[in-house]
C-alpha positions as CSV (number, residue, x, y, z in Angstrom):
1,M,-95.7,2.3,-43.2
2,G,-93.9,0.3,-40.5
3,L,-95.3,-1.9,-37.8
4,V,-96.7,0.2,-34.9
5,I,-96.2,-1.3,-31.4
6,M,-97.8,0.1,-28.2
7,F,-96.3,-0.6,-24.8
8,V,-99.1,-1.6,-22.5
9,C,-97.1,-2.5,-19.4
10,V,-93.8,-0.5,-19.1
11,C,-92.8,-2.2,-15.9
12,R,-92.8,-5.6,-17.6
13,A,-92.1,-4.3,-21.2
14,V,-95.3,-5.9,-22.5
15,T,-96.7,-4.7,-25.8
16,D,-100.1,-5.0,-27.5
17,K,-98.5,-7.6,-29.8
18,D,-97.4,-9.6,-26.8
19,I,-101.0,-9.7,-25.6
20,D,-102.3,-10.7,-29.1
21,K,-99.8,-13.5,-29.2
22,A,-100.7,-14.7,-25.7
23,V,-104.4,-14.8,-26.7
24,Q,-103.8,-16.5,-30.1
25,Q,-101.0,-18.9,-29.3
26,H,-101.4,-19.6,-25.6
27,G,-105.1,-19.3,-25.1
28,C,-105.1,-16.4,-22.6
29,C,-108.6,-15.2,-22.1
30,S,-108.6,-13.3,-18.8
31,M,-106.5,-10.8,-16.9
32,R,-105.5,-13.6,-14.6
33,D,-104.1,-15.5,-17.6
34,L,-102.2,-12.4,-18.8
35,R,-100.8,-11.8,-15.3
36,N,-99.6,-15.4,-15.1
37,A,-98.2,-15.5,-18.7
38,L,-96.8,-12.0,-19.1
39,G,-96.7,-10.4,-15.6
40,V,-99.1,-7.7,-16.7
41,A,-100.4,-5.5,-13.9
42,T,-98.2,-7.1,-11.2
43,Q,-96.0,-4.1,-10.5
44,C,-97.5,-0.6,-10.3
45,G,-100.9,-1.6,-11.9
46,R,-101.3,1.5,-14.1
47,C,-101.6,-0.7,-17.1
48,A,-104.5,-2.8,-15.9
49,L,-107.3,-0.9,-17.8
50,T,-105.4,-0.7,-21.0
51,A,-104.3,-4.3,-20.8
52,K,-108.0,-5.3,-20.3
53,E,-109.0,-3.3,-23.4
54,V,-106.2,-4.8,-25.5
55,L,-107.2,-8.3,-24.2
56,N,-110.9,-7.7,-25.2
57,D,-109.8,-6.5,-28.7
58,S,-107.6,-9.6,-29.1
59,L,-110.4,-11.9,-28.0
60,A,-112.8,-10.2,-30.4
61,K,-110.3,-10.7,-33.3
62,V,-110.1,-14.4,-32.5
63,A,-113.9,-14.7,-32.3
64,R,-114.2,-13.0,-35.7
65,D,-111.8,-15.6,-37.2
66,I,-113.9,-18.5,-36.0
67,P,-116.6,-19.5,-38.5
68,G,-120.0,-19.3,-36.9
69,A,-118.8,-17.5,-33.7
70,A,-120.0,-14.2,-32.4
């Protein structure tokens, strides 16, 4: 089975994998960080709720990977 990628922000062509990378490699931990790094929710804004959900999922993954966290 191939890699599944979901576009979160069509206006800025941002995928869920882009958000994962922003969290893991660049330390993004808020919607403000994502807006600054990727431009998420800066055009039409329809992606804001989904972007927040993906951000929260990405942050939870990072927390699970830290021994003694969460």
